[in-house]
C-alpha positions as CSV (number, residue, x, y, z in Angstrom):
1,M,-91.3,-10.8,27.9
2,A,-89.1,-12.5,30.6
3,S,-88.0,-10.3,33.4
4,Q,-84.2,-9.7,33.7
5,N,-82.2,-10.9,36.6
6,P,-80.8,-8.1,38.7
7,S,-77.4,-10.0,38.8
8,D,-77.1,-10.3,35.0
9,K,-77.9,-6.6,34.7
10,Q,-75.0,-5.7,36.9
11,G,-72.5,-7.8,35.0
12,T,-73.5,-6.2,31.9
13,L,-72.9,-2.8,33.3
14,A,-69.4,-4.0,34.5
15,N,-68.4,-5.2,31.1
16,R,-69.1,-1.9,29.6
17,A,-67.3,0.1,32.2
18,V,-64.1,-1.9,31.4
19,K,-64.1,-1.6,27.5
20,E,-61.2,0.5,26.0
21,V,-62.1,3.0,23.2
22,Y,-59.3,3.6,20.7
23,P,-59.0,6.9,18.7
24,V,-58.6,6.5,15.1
25,S,-55.1,7.9,15.1
26,R,-54.0,5.4,17.8
27,I,-55.3,2.5,16.2
28,V,-53.6,3.5,12.8
29,R,-50.5,4.1,14.6
30,E,-50.4,0.8,16.4
31,A,-51.3,-1.0,13.3
32,R,-48.3,0.7,11.5
33,V,-46.0,-0.4,14.4
34,L,-47.4,-3.9,14.0
35,L,-46.9,-4.0,10.4
36,E,-43.4,-2.6,10.5
37,G,-42.3,-4.8,13.3
38,S,-43.8,-7.8,11.7
39,F,-42.2,-7.4,8.2
40,P,-38.4,-6.7,7.9
41,L,-36.9,-5.3,4.6
42,V,-38.5,-7.7,1.9
43,W,-38.0,-7.8,-1.8
44,V,-41.3,-7.5,-3.8
45,E,-41.7,-7.9,-7.7
46,G,-44.4,-6.3,-9.7
47,E,-45.5,-3.8,-12.4
48,I,-45.5,-0.1,-12.1
49,S,-48.6,1.6,-12.7
50,N,-50.1,5.1,-12.0
51,L,-46.5,6.6,-11.9
52,A,-46.2,10.0,-10.5
53,M,-42.9,12.1,-10.2
54,P,-43.6,15.5,-8.9
55,G,-41.3,18.4,-8.5
56,S,-40.4,17.3,-4.7
57,G,-38.0,14.6,-6.1
58,H,-40.4,11.8,-4.6
59,I,-41.8,8.9,-6.8
60,Y,-45.4,7.6,-6.2
61,F,-46.7,4.6,-7.9
62,T,-48.8,1.6,-7.8
63,L,-47.1,-1.8,-7.7
64,K,-49.4,-4.6,-9.0
65,D,-49.6,-8.3,-10.3
66,E,-52.2,-10.3,-11.8
67,V,-54.1,-10.4,-8.4
68,S,-53.5,-7.3,-6.3
69,Q,-52.0,-3.9,-6.1
70,V,-50.5,-1.8,-3.5
71,R,-49.5,1.8,-3.2
72,C,-45.9,2.5,-3.1
73,A,-43.5,5.4,-2.5
74,M,-39.8,6.3,-3.2
75,F,-38.6,9.1,-1.5
76,R,-35.8,11.6,-3.1
77,N,-32.9,10.5,-1.1
78,R,-33.3,6.8,-2.4
79,N,-34.1,7.4,-5.7
80,R,-31.0,9.3,-6.6
81,Q,-29.2,5.9,-6.8
82,L,-31.4,4.7,-9.5
83,R,-29.7,3.5,-12.7
84,F,-32.7,4.0,-15.0
85,T,-35.8,5.9,-15.2
86,P,-39.0,4.1,-14.1
87,E,-41.7,4.0,-16.4
88,N,-45.5,2.8,-16.4
89,G,-45.7,-1.1,-17.3
90,M,-42.3,-1.8,-16.2
91,Q,-41.6,-4.8,-14.2
92,V,-39.3,-3.9,-11.3
93,L,-37.8,-5.4,-8.2
94,L,-38.1,-3.5,-5.0
95,R,-36.7,-3.8,-1.5
96,V,-39.3,-2.3,0.6
97,R,-40.4,-1.5,4.1
98,V,-44.1,-2.4,4.9
99,T,-45.9,0.6,6.5
100,L,-49.1,2.4,7.0
101,Y,-49.6,6.1,6.0
102,E,-51.1,7.4,9.0
103,G,-52.7,10.4,7.4
104,R,-55.1,8.5,5.4
105,G,-54.8,5.1,7.0
106,E,-53.6,3.6,3.8
107,F,-51.4,0.5,3.6
108,Q,-48.3,1.1,1.5
109,L,-44.7,0.1,0.7
110,V,-41.7,2.4,1.0
111,A,-39.1,1.4,-1.3
112,E,-35.5,1.4,-0.5
113,H,-34.0,0.2,-3.7
114,M,-35.4,-0.4,-7.2
115,E,-34.0,-2.4,-10.1
116,E,-35.2,-3.7,-13.3
117,A,-36.8,-7.2,-12.5
118,G,-35.6,-10.6,-13.9
119,S,-32.1,-11.8,-14.6
120,G,-32.4,-10.4,-18.0
121,A,-31.8,-6.8,-16.9
122,L,-28.5,-7.7,-14.9
123,Q,-27.5,-9.9,-17.8
124,R,-27.7,-6.9,-20.1
125,A,-25.8,-4.7,-17.7
126,Y,-23.1,-7.3,-17.5
127,E,-22.5,-7.9,-20.9
128,A,-22.5,-4.1,-21.9
129,L,-19.8,-3.6,-19.1
130,K,-17.8,-6.6,-20.1
131,Q,-17.7,-5.4,-23.7
132,R,-16.7,-1.7,-22.8
133,L,-13.9,-2.8,-20.4
134,G,-12.6,-5.5,-23.0
135,Q,-12.5,-2.6,-25.6
136,E,-10.5,-0.4,-23.0
137,G,-8.0,-3.4,-22.8
138,L,-8.4,-4.1,-19.1
139,F,-8.8,-7.9,-20.0
140,D,-5.6,-8.0,-22.2
141,E,-3.1,-10.7,-21.4
142,A,-0.3,-8.2,-21.7
143,H,-1.4,-6.6,-18.6
144,K,-1.6,-9.9,-16.6
145,K,1.1,-10.3,-13.7
146,A,2.7,-13.6,-13.0
147,L,2.2,-15.2,-9.7
148,P,5.2,-15.6,-7.4
149,A,6.5,-19.0,-7.3
150,M,6.7,-19.3,-3.5
151,P,5.0,-16.5,-1.6
152,S,5.6,-15.8,2.0
153,S,2.2,-14.1,2.6
154,I,-1.2,-14.3,1.0
155,G,-4.0,-11.8,1.1
156,V,-7.7,-13.1,1.2
157,I,-10.4,-10.8,0.5
158,S,-13.7,-12.4,1.3
159,S,-16.5,-12.8,4.0
160,P,-15.0,-14.1,7.2
161,D,-18.2,-16.2,7.8
162,G,-18.4,-17.7,4.2
163,A,-17.4,-21.2,3.2
164,A,-14.9,-19.8,0.7
165,V,-12.5,-18.6,3.4
166,H,-12.7,-22.0,5.2
167,D,-11.9,-23.8,1.9
168,I,-9.0,-21.4,1.2
169,L,-7.5,-21.8,4.6
170,S,-7.8,-25.5,4.5
171,V,-6.1,-25.9,1.2
172,L,-3.3,-23.5,2.2
173,K,-2.6,-25.5,5.6
174,R,-2.5,-28.7,3.7
175,R,-0.3,-27.6,0.6
176,F,1.8,-25.0,2.3
177,P,1.5,-24.3,6.1
178,A,4.4,-22.0,6.2
179,V,2.6,-19.2,4.4
180,N,1.0,-16.3,6.3
181,V,-2.5,-15.5,5.5
182,I,-3.9,-11.9,6.0
183,L,-7.7,-11.9,5.8
184,Y,-9.5,-8.5,4.6
185,P,-13.0,-9.1,5.9
186,V,-15.6,-7.9,3.6
187,A,-19.4,-8.4,2.7
188,V,-19.5,-10.4,-0.5
189,Q,-23.1,-9.3,-1.5
190,G,-25.4,-6.3,-0.8
191,E,-25.3,-2.6,-1.3
192,A,-22.2,-1.8,0.6
193,S,-20.3,-5.1,-0.7
194,A,-18.8,-3.4,-4.0
195,R,-17.3,-0.5,-2.0
196,Q,-15.8,-2.8,0.7
197,L,-14.2,-4.8,-2.1
198,V,-12.8,-1.8,-3.6
199,D,-11.4,-0.4,-0.3
200,A,-9.9,-3.8,0.5
201,V,-7.9,-4.1,-2.7
202,K,-6.7,-0.6,-2.2
203,L,-5.7,-1.2,1.3
204,A,-3.7,-4.5,0.5
205,D,-2.1,-2.7,-2.6
206,A,-1.0,0.1,-0.3
207,R,0.1,-1.9,2.6
208,K,2.2,-4.3,0.5
209,D,1.9,-6.9,3.4
210,C,1.3,-9.8,1.0
211,D,2.7,-11.2,-2.2
212,V,-0.5,-12.3,-3.8
213,L,-4.3,-11.4,-3.5
214,I,-7.2,-14.0,-3.6
215,I,-10.7,-12.2,-4.1
216,G,-13.7,-14.4,-4.1
217,R,-16.7,-16.0,-2.4
218,G,-19.0,-19.0,-2.9
219,G,-21.4,-19.7,-5.7
220,G,-24.8,-18.1,-6.1
221,S,-27.1,-16.3,-8.6
222,L,-26.3,-13.4,-10.7
223,E,-27.7,-11.1,-8.3
224,D,-25.6,-12.7,-5.5
225,L,-22.4,-12.3,-7.5
226,W,-23.2,-8.6,-8.7
227,S,-20.9,-7.0,-6.4
228,F,-18.1,-8.7,-8.4
229,N,-19.4,-7.0,-11.6
230,D,-18.9,-3.5,-10.2
231,E,-16.9,-1.3,-12.7
232,Q,-15.0,0.6,-10.0
233,L,-13.7,-2.9,-8.6
234,A,-12.7,-3.9,-12.0
235,R,-10.5,-0.7,-12.5
236,T,-9.1,-1.1,-9.0
237,I,-8.0,-4.8,-9.6
238,F,-6.6,-3.6,-12.9
239,N,-4.6,-0.9,-11.2
240,C,-3.4,-2.9,-8.3
241,E,0.3,-3.7,-8.4
242,L,0.0,-7.0,-6.6
243,P,-1.1,-10.1,-8.7
244,I,-4.5,-11.1,-7.9
245,I,-6.5,-14.4,-8.3
246,S,-10.2,-14.2,-8.8
247,A,-12.2,-17.2,-7.3
248,V,-15.8,-16.1,-7.5
249,G,-18.5,-18.8,-7.5
250,H,-18.2,-22.1,-8.9
251,E,-16.5,-23.2,-12.1
252,I,-19.5,-22.2,-14.3
253,D,-19.8,-18.8,-12.8
254,F,-18.0,-15.8,-14.6
255,T,-17.8,-12.2,-13.2
256,I,-16.1,-9.1,-14.4
257,A,-13.5,-9.6,-11.7
258,D,-12.6,-13.0,-13.3
259,F,-11.7,-11.4,-16.5
260,V,-9.8,-8.5,-15.1
261,A,-7.7,-10.3,-12.6
262,D,-4.3,-11.8,-13.3
263,V,-5.5,-15.3,-12.8
264,R,-9.1,-16.7,-12.7
265,A,-9.6,-19.9,-10.5
266,P,-12.8,-22.0,-10.9
267,T,-13.3,-22.2,-7.3
268,P,-11.9,-20.9,-4.1
269,S,-10.1,-24.1,-3.3
270,A,-8.6,-24.0,-6.6
271,A,-7.3,-20.4,-6.1
272,A,-5.5,-21.5,-3.0
273,E,-3.8,-24.5,-4.9
274,M,-2.7,-21.9,-7.6
275,A,-1.3,-19.4,-5.0
276,V,1.1,-21.9,-3.2
277,P,3.2,-24.7,-4.2
278,D,2.8,-28.4,-2.7
279,A,4.9,-28.5,0.4
280,L,5.1,-32.3,0.2
281,A,6.3,-32.1,-3.6
282,I,8.8,-29.5,-2.4
283,Q,10.1,-31.6,0.4
284,A,10.3,-34.7,-1.8
285,E,12.3,-32.5,-4.4
286,I,14.5,-31.3,-1.6
287,R,15.2,-34.9,-0.5
288,N,16.0,-35.9,-4.1
289,L,18.4,-33.2,-4.4
290,T,19.9,-33.7,-1.0
291,Q,20.7,-37.3,-1.9
292,R,22.0,-36.3,-5.3
293,L,24.3,-33.6,-3.7
294,T,25.5,-36.0,-1.1
295,K,26.2,-38.6,-3.7
296,R,28.1,-35.9,-5.8
297,M,30.1,-34.6,-2.7
298,Q,31.1,-38.2,-1.8
299,D,32.3,-38.9,-5.3
300,Y,34.0,-35.5,-5.6
301,V,35.8,-36.0,-2.0
302,H,36.8,-39.5,-3.1
303,N,38.2,-38.4,-6.5
304,E,40.3,-35.5,-4.7
305,K,41.6,-37.9,-2.2
306,R,42.9,-40.0,-5.1
307,H,44.3,-36.8,-6.7
308,V,46.1,-35.7,-3.5
309,A,47.6,-39.2,-3.1
310,Y,48.8,-39.1,-6.8
311,L,50.2,-35.5,-6.3
312,Q,52.0,-36.5,-2.9
313,Q,54.0,-39.1,-4.9
314,R,55.2,-36.7,-7.4
315,L,55.7,-33.9,-5.1
316,P,59.5,-33.2,-4.4
317,R,60.9,-32.1,-1.0
318,P,59.3,-28.8,-0.1
319,E,62.8,-27.5,1.5
320,R,64.4,-28.0,-1.8
321,Q,61.7,-26.3,-3.8
322,I,61.9,-23.5,-1.3
323,C,65.7,-23.2,-1.8
324,Q,65.3,-23.1,-5.4
325,Q,62.7,-20.5,-5.3
326,L,64.8,-18.3,-3.0
327,H,67.9,-18.5,-5.1
328,S,65.7,-17.7,-8.2
329,L,64.1,-14.7,-6.3
330,E,67.6,-13.4,-5.4
331,Q,68.9,-13.5,-8.9
332,N,65.6,-11.7,-10.2
333,R,66.1,-9.1,-7.4
334,R,69.6,-8.4,-8.5
335,L,68.7,-8.2,-12.0
336,L,66.0,-5.9,-11.5
337,D,68.2,-3.6,-9.3
338,T,70.7,-3.5,-12.2
339,V,68.2,-2.7,-14.8
340,W,66.5,-0.2,-12.6
341,Q,69.8,1.6,-11.9
342,R,70.7,1.6,-15.6
343,A,67.3,3.0,-16.5
344,L,67.6,5.6,-13.8
345,Q,71.0,6.9,-15.0
346,N,69.9,6.8,-18.7
347,R,67.0,9.0,-17.7
348,S,69.1,11.4,-15.7
349,Q,71.5,11.7,-18.5
350,R,68.6,12.4,-20.8
351,V,67.2,15.0,-18.5
352,D,70.7,16.7,-18.0
353,Y,71.0,16.9,-21.8
354,L,67.4,18.2,-22.3
355,A,68.1,20.9,-19.5
356,A,71.3,22.0,-21.2
357,R,69.5,22.5,-24.5
358,L,66.5,24.0,-23.1
359,T,66.9,27.8,-22.9
360,H,64.7,29.9,-20.7
361,P,61.9,31.7,-23.0
362,K,62.7,35.0,-21.6
363,A,66.3,34.7,-22.7
364,Q,65.2,33.6,-26.2
365,I,62.8,36.6,-26.4
366,D,65.5,38.9,-25.3
367,G,67.9,37.6,-27.8
368,Q,65.5,37.8,-30.7
369,R,64.6,41.4,-29.7
370,M,68.4,42.2,-29.6
371,R,68.8,40.6,-33.1
372,L,65.6,42.6,-34.1
373,T,67.2,45.9,-32.8
374,A,70.4,45.1,-34.7
375,L,68.7,44.4,-37.9
376,Q,66.7,47.7,-37.5
377,H,70.0,49.6,-36.9
378,R,71.5,47.9,-40.0
379,L,68.5,48.7,-42.1
380,H,68.5,52.3,-40.9
381,S,72.3,52.6,-41.6
382,A,72.0,51.0,-45.0
383,G,69.1,53.3,-45.7
384,K,71.1,56.3,-44.7
385,N,74.2,55.1,-46.6
386,Q,72.1,54.6,-49.4
387,Q,70.5,57.9,-49.3
388,H,73.9,59.5,-48.7
389,K,75.2,57.8,-51.8
390,N,72.2,58.8,-53.8
391,S,72.6,62.3,-52.4
392,Q,76.2,62.3,-53.5
393,L,75.2,60.9,-56.9
394,L,72.7,63.4,-57.4
395,E,75.2,66.1,-56.5
396,Q,77.6,64.7,-59.2
397,L,74.9,64.6,-61.6
398,S,73.7,67.9,-60.8
399,A,77.2,69.1,-61.1
400,R,77.5,67.4,-64.5
401,L,74.1,68.9,-65.5
402,H,75.2,72.3,-64.6
403,R,78.4,71.7,-66.6
404,Q,76.6,70.2,-69.6
405,L,73.0,72.1,-69.4
406,P,71.2,69.9,-71.8
407,A,67.6,70.0,-70.8
408,R,67.1,66.5,-72.2
409,Q,69.9,64.9,-70.0
410,L,68.8,66.8,-67.1
411,Q,65.2,65.4,-67.5
412,S,66.6,61.9,-68.2
413,Q,68.5,62.2,-65.1
414,K,65.5,63.2,-63.2
415,N,63.7,60.3,-64.4
416,R,66.6,57.9,-63.4
417,L,66.6,59.5,-60.1
418,S,63.0,58.6,-59.7
419,V,63.5,55.1,-60.6
420,L,66.4,54.9,-58.2
421,Q,64.3,56.1,-55.3
422,R,61.5,53.8,-56.2
423,Q,63.9,50.9,-56.1
424,L,65.5,52.1,-52.9
425,H,62.1,52.2,-51.3
426,S,61.0,48.8,-52.6
427,E,64.5,47.4,-51.6
428,I,63.9,48.8,-48.0
429,H,60.4,47.4,-48.0
430,V,61.6,43.9,-49.2
431,Q,64.3,43.9,-46.5
432,L,61.8,44.9,-43.7
433,D,59.3,42.3,-44.8
434,T,61.7,39.6,-45.0
435,A,63.1,40.6,-41.5
436,K,59.5,40.6,-40.2
437,R,58.7,37.1,-41.7
438,S,61.9,35.8,-40.2
439,L,61.1,37.2,-36.9
440,A,57.4,35.8,-36.8
441,Q,58.7,32.4,-37.9
442,Q,61.2,32.4,-35.0
443,V,58.4,33.7,-32.7
444,R,56.1,30.8,-33.6
445,T,59.0,28.4,-33.2
446,L,59.7,29.8,-29.9
447,S,56.0,29.7,-28.8
448,A,55.8,25.9,-29.9
449,V,58.5,25.1,-27.4
450,S,57.6,27.7,-25.0
451,P,56.1,26.7,-21.4
452,L,53.8,29.5,-21.9
453,S,51.7,27.5,-24.4
454,T,51.5,24.6,-21.9
455,L,50.3,27.2,-19.3
456,E,47.5,28.3,-21.8
457,R,46.2,24.7,-22.1
458,G,45.6,24.7,-18.4
459,Y,48.9,23.7,-16.7
460,S,50.7,25.8,-14.1
461,I,54.3,26.3,-12.7
462,T,54.6,25.9,-9.1
463,S,57.6,27.8,-7.3
464,R,58.3,28.7,-3.8
465,D,57.2,32.2,-2.7
466,D,60.4,34.0,-3.4
467,N,60.2,32.6,-6.9
468,S,63.7,31.1,-6.3
469,E,63.0,27.4,-7.2
470,V,60.5,25.6,-9.1
471,V,58.7,23.0,-7.2
472,T,58.7,19.3,-9.1
473,R,58.1,17.1,-6.0
474,A,55.5,17.0,-3.5
475,D,58.0,16.0,-0.7
476,S,60.1,19.2,-1.4
477,V,57.5,21.5,0.6
478,A,56.2,21.4,4.0
479,Q,52.8,21.9,5.1
480,G,52.0,25.5,5.9
481,E,54.6,26.8,3.5
482,Q,53.8,29.5,1.0
483,I,54.1,28.9,-2.7
484,T,53.4,30.6,-5.9
485,V,51.4,28.9,-8.6
486,R,52.0,30.7,-12.1
487,L,49.0,30.4,-14.5
488,H,48.6,31.4,-18.1
489,Q,47.0,34.8,-16.9
490,G,48.4,35.9,-13.6
491,S,49.5,33.9,-10.5
492,L,48.1,32.5,-7.1
493,Q,49.7,32.7,-3.8
494,C,48.9,29.4,-2.0
495,E,49.5,27.9,1.4
496,V,50.2,24.1,1.6
497,K,47.6,22.4,3.5
498,G,48.8,18.8,3.2
499,V,51.3,16.8,1.1
500,K,50.6,13.3,-0.6
501,N,53.4,11.3,-1.9
502,N,52.4,9.0,-4.7
């Protein structure tokens, strides 16, 4: 055996002294940090096996493919957002964090999001939502709003960094530079995208800062465009009062937003062209109309000049026409004064005649009352006279009866007396009924012409406070004067606040 060099032995001891010994926990922890720092959130596709869903709400399973497998966990705060129930054998797509479980030193994936793998699941969800919303009438043409012919402001809901916004702005600047553009920046894909799109549409609809909205993005896969297939976004677009143009993807791409929007554009550039008119075409039309208007005005002025020249030749001297018109006006004024005076005189005579014939209702009532009293006196006197005559006749008959004493004649005379009494009472009643009917007829006739009936219909009689004069003209009283207004029932004491002479 060869002897060892003393210098080599000292170097070996030094190397042992500088070696660093890691505890298990430290090496596992640093491995975890290294893994998590090397892998951001990544998408992984595989098949679920060994699925476990304990009462804690967490989900534990193995994700495998034809070659390898890895342990996975999805914690309760994440799996609440699942739209399906995971099962063994199901092919899924996961967005995961690569990590190391320090307790057992096991490599594992922590799932942040899970969905059925492949475009088939998304396509089925898309077709189901499309059919359901179509049955509810969200796609009906009757609900589509027309785009404004010349909007002053356009709202764009899209990603500020995407090519779609630049295409829209470029087309708007080329076609109609005067339009104002309001950008509502949103994420056009990802978890928060649908919520941001909904909030942007509601904000634009509430602010009413624009006349039309363009919502869209560039092309992509079904997964990339999935935010525009959100049901809440579709209902928000349907309820929006502003007209909306959907420009999602390329011409072959269709989303739920395309069907529910008022207008669907194949591309964002096409949406910009639909939203505004062509300024160059408008300017050309304005120039054409200006030329036509100028030509029309020139022809009109030329024709009017010719007409004025013709009228000037036929127009007589203005002084003579003015004199003739003044003479005719004076004659018409004199004729009008004569007719007015004559009509006023006839009206005054008519009023005097009616005033002479009109008797005050109280006087008429008093006259009828006196006539009724006289008729009552006459009736009473006639009754007394008739009764007196009957009494005399009765006395004569009694005397003759006493002289003759036949019982039959006595009875006959009594019967005749009874008949006469009945006739007397009947005659009295007939005369009273006739007098009452006559009185009632006269009262009705009097009421028909009585001003009291007019008062009953809502009219009133205005007089001065002392009831000495009836007021018929507004200028006959002065402001502050006390007047009396007689109504159908009662009267009012009023003070004049103002006088209007119409």
